[in-house]
N, C-alpha and C positions, 0 to 999 in steps of 0.2 A: 466687095464687101458691102453689105447692106448698111443702111443708116443705123439700124438697131445693133448690128454686130460692131460697128465702129464705136457706137456709144458704150457698149459693154466692154470693149477693148480699152477705151479711155478710162472707164471707171476702174477696171482691173489694174491698169497702170498706176492710176492715182492711189488706189488702195495699197499697192505694192510699195509705192513711194512713202506713203504714210506709215506703213509697217516698218520700213527701214528707219524712218525718223524716230518712231517709238522705240525701236530696238536701240538706236543710238542714245536716246535720252535715258533709257533704262541703264545702259552701260555707264553713262556719266553719273547717274544717281548712285550706282553701286560704288564707283570709284570715289566719289565725294563722301559717301558714307564711311568708307574705309579710312579715307584721309582724315575726316572729322574725328573718328574714333582714335586714330593715332595721335592727332594733335591734342585731343583731350587728355590722353594718357601722358603725353609729353608735358602738358601744362601741369598736371597733377604732380608729376615727378619733379618738375622745376620748383613748384610751390613747396614741396617737402624739402628739397635741397635748400631753398632760400630760408625756410624756417630754421633749419639746422645751422646755416651760416650766421643768421641773426643771433641765434643762441650762443654760438662760439664767439661772435663779436662782443656780446654783452659780457661773457666770461673774461675775455681778454681785457676789455675795458676795466672791469673790476680789478683784475690783477695789476694793470698799469696804475690805476688810481691808488691801490694799496702800496705799490712801490714808490710812487710820488709822495705819498703821505709819510712813509718810512724815511725817505731821503730828506724831507722837510724836517722831520723830528731829529734826524741825525745832524742836520745843519744847525738847528736851534740848540741842540745839546752840546755842540762842539765848541 
């Protein structure tokens, strides 16, 4: 093999290796993009669920406060 051929062969090997690395990085980017999309959807869903739970919590607190007030008025009226 001549020096020029060896050099060409080494360059081709290096390019092939770089191509594999780029393909690998592209696969990682695609996977992370899908994962990110999924996590954002999950976060949105959990935020909606949390808002609903906070609203229910406030409603229950209001009912409990009303019950306590009625009980106190029954105690003082008895």
